[in-house]
N, C-alpha and C positions, 0 to 999 in steps of 0.2 A: 399735719404730721406727714413726713415723706413716706411714699409707698415703697414696695420691694423693688420696683423697676428703678426708682431713683437711687436706692442703695446700690444696686448692681452696677448702674452706670458710674457712680462715684468709685466703686471698688475696682473697676476695670481701667481707671486712669492711672498711669504711672506716677503722676504728681501727687496722688493721694498718699503715697508711701514715703515721700521725701524727695529731695533733689537728686539723689544718686540712683533712683530707680529708673531704668530705661524701658522696660517692657513688662506687661502683665498678660499672662495666658490664663484663660478661664476654662475650667473643666467642671461640668455639671454631673453630679451623681444622683442616685435616687433620693438621698437625704440631705445633700449639701451642695453649695457652690464653693469651688476651690480655686483660689487665685495664686498662681505660681509666679513668683518674682525670681530674680537671678539667684538669690541665696536664701530666700525665705518663702514660706507658704502661709497664706491666711485662709482659714476655713470658716464659712458662714453657714450655719445650720438652717435648713428650710423650715418655715413655720407650718409644719405638717403634723398630722396625727394619724397613726396607724395602730392596729391592735397591739403591736409590740413596742411602740414608742409614742411619746407625746412631746413635740417641740413647738406646740401651738402658742405658748405664752412666752413673753420676754423673760420672765423669771425662770421658766424651764430651760430655755436656751442658755441663760447665764449659768445655771447649775450644771448642765451637762457639758458645757465648755470646760468648766473647772474640773469636772469628773474626768473628762478626756485627758486633760493634762496630768492629773494625779495618777490615773490608772496606767497610762502609757509610760510613765517614768519607770515602771517595773521592768519592762523589756526594751525600752528605748531611752535610756538616760541621756540627757543633754539634747535630745531632738525636739521635745516639746518645750517651747520657750516661755509659755504663759498665755494669757488671754488679753484681748484688747477690746475696749469699748468703742462702738461706732456712735459718735455723738452728733447732735444737731444743735447748732448755736447760731443765732442771728442769720438764719436762712442758709446755712452752709454746713456741710459734714466735716468731721475731723476724726481721725483715728487716735485714740489715747490708750497707751498701755496701762494696765491696771495699777502699777506702782505710782503712776502720775495722777491717779484719782484721789480725791474728787477734783473735777474740772468744771468750768462754768457751764458747759453744755448739758443737754439732756441725753442720756443714753437711750438709743433707739434699737440697738442690737449689740451682740457680742460675737467675737471671732476667736478661734484658736489660732495661735501663732506657732509655727514650726520652723526648724531648720530644714532647708531643702536638701533632700538626699540625691546622690548621683544615680541617674536612671540606669546607667550601664552596669551598676552593681546590684540592682534589684534582682531577686532570684528568678522571676519570670524572664527577664531579659537574658540572664546568664544561661537558663535552660534553652532558650531559643537559639543562642549562639553555641550550644554544646560546650559551655565554658565553666561548668560547676566543678571546682577542684575538691579533692577529698579533704584537704585541710579546712576548706570553707565549710563543708558539711559537718566535719568534726567540731568546728567552733560553734556552729549553730546548735548542734546537739548538746554541747556543753552549756550553752546559754539556757536552752529549754529544760535540760535536766535539772540544773540548779533552780530554775524558776519553779518547776513542779515540786521539787523536794521541799521548797520553802512556802509554797502557796497554802493558804488556810483551807481546811476542809469546809466544803459548802454545807450550809444548814438545810439539807434536803433529806427527807425520809426515803426509805427503800421504795415504798409504794408511790410516792410523789415522783421519784426519778423514773420509774417505769411509766407512769401516766403521762409524763412529758413526751415520751416517744409515741405513745398512743395518740396524744393530742396532735403532734406534728403530722402523723400519718393521716389523721382525719382531715387536716387542712390540705395535705397533698391530694387526697382523693377528691375533695370538693373542687379544687381548682383544675387539676390535671384531667379530670373526666368530664369537664364541660365540653359539650359537643363542638363549640367553636374553637377550642384549644387542644382537644385530645390528640395525642401523638401515637404513632404506631408502637405497639407492644407496651403501652403505658399501663393498661389494665393488668396485663400479665405480670409486669414488674411490681405493681402495687399489691396484687394478690400474693405473690411470692414473698414480698416483704412483710405482709400481714402474718403469713405462716411463720416466717423466721422470727418475728417479734414474739409470737406466742411461744416458740421454742426457747427463746432467749430470756423469757420473763424472769426466771429464777436467777440467771446469771446477772442480769441488770440490777435486780434487787440486792444481790450480794455485793456488787460493786459499791453501791451507796451505803449499805449497812456496814461494810468494812472500811469506810472512810476513804475510798478511792475517787470520790467526786469532789473536785477542787474548784476554787475561784481562779479560772484560767483566763485565756485570751478571748475565745469566743468566735473568732473569724480568722483562723490561722491558714493563710493562703500565700502562694508565692508572691502575689502582688504586694504583700505587707512585710516581706522579708528583704532586708538589705544586707548584703554580705560585705559590710565594712570589716575593719579589724579593730575591735571585736564587732560581730554582727549585731544588728538591732531588728526588732520586730515592732511595727507600728500598727495603729488603727484597731486596737482592741474594741470590743463592744461595750461602750460606756453607758449606753442608754437603757439597758435591761440586765440587771444582775443575774436573772435566771438563765439567760442565754450564755453567760460566762461560766456557769456552773457545769463543768464537764469532767468526764473521765479523761485523763491525759491521753489514753490510747484512742479515745474517740477523736480528740483533737489531732493527734498524729496521723490517724487513718485519714482524716479529712485533708491534712496537708499532703499526704501521700497520693490521695485521689487527685488533688489539684495539680500536683507535679506530673502525674500520669497524663492528665488532660493537656498539660502544657508541653508534653513531649519527652518526659523523663520518667518512664514507668519503673526504672531500676531503683529510684530513690525511695519508694515506699517501704521496701523490706529493710533498707539500711536505717531509715528513720525509726522504725519500730524496734529494731535490734538495739539501736543507740539509746532510746528511751528506756527500754527494758533493762539494759545494763545500768543506766543511771538510777533507776528506781528500784532495782533489785527484785523485780517481779514481772511476770508476763501473763496477760489474761487468756492466752490461747487463741488459736486460729478462728474458732467458731465466732467469738465475740468480735474479733477484728474484721472478719468478712461481713458480719452484720453491720458494724459501724460504717464500713465503707459503702455498703448498699444503701443504708439509711441516709448518709450524707449525700450520696449521689441523687437520691429522689428528692431530698429537700432542695438541692441546687436546681434540679429540673423544675421544681415548682416555682422557686424564686426567679428563675430565668424566664419562664412563661408569664409570670406576674407582670413583667414589664409591658406586656401587650394590653394590660388593663388600665394603664395610665391614659389620661385624657389625650395626651400627645406623646405616644411612645417614641423613644429614641431608637433609631435603626431597627424598625419592626421586622425587617427581613432576617435579621441576625439571630433572634432568640429561638425560633423553633428548631433550627439545625443544631444549635448548642444544647438545647434541652434534650434533643434526641440522642446526642452523644452521652449525656449523663444517664439517660435511661439505659443505654447499651452498657455503660460501665456498671450500673446497678445489677443488671441481669448477669453479667460475668461474675460479680462478687457473690450473687445469690447462688449461682451454679457451684462456685467453690465452697460456699457455705454448706450446701446440701451434701457435697462430696466429703467435707470434713466431718459430717455427722455419721458417715458410714463406718462400721467397725473395720479395723485393719484385718486384711487377710493373712492368716498365719503362714 
């Protein structure tokens, strides 16, 4: 049976995709290998197991490839084209699209097939070029507002919702306070976030009890937003339903944080205002500052976790980026504490 290196070698050959394919660019992420063609993208999930996902079996990868296509149709209709089987037959590989199955070969892996989106219209690229137009932001807010209005309420209790934040905070403490990884001010930020979480406990329980926790996207970042006409949002978290179960304002605070990190701090307040108008409610500044700080510390943790890989990619990059997230968390926590102070008459 061919190993992973043989699969990757085949998938990097233009001829593997037919006579019209001229070049293939490979991008490796933490959980996938992504093969970029001129007009299409093929994504192969790594056979890995983490506490939050399990792609270790062929059956699991088949299931989550189909889940990725199904779930992303919500915010990116027409972008996810289906799945393809990587087959092995008579000593050779072949890619077979699912409608053409069954085929003579044995399926040894599965890939998600997508339409390739124009890089220059991705939100991160537009922020870098100071080219985000008001009409584009309005169109994105219309898409997200309709999505949240129609998203099903997540089956999570008030206490379970609170405990998820507590769990994530424990994970952040365990990793970020390791002596080999510890960053300046990280303990200060973690302690302040612990205190904020305690003060927000009733607010968080109320959000779940009142039905404000929905089946959302789960990883709403500028990297996943393409400002086409109409815009699309790709790469939702298909592999863990709990990570998609979010308060829309948590997700929007996360997008605002990432836009700030990318160079557009002005977008955060406009995103919140747009979603508040679309949903007809606003959770208040205290919860928004908490969500921002919480997301920043989770991102700091995930950033530093790259250094735990057997062969980390660009190891010099991660500490500086994590430090920026810690700094953003401290700013949000300072604003959080100020928002708790009674107004002076």
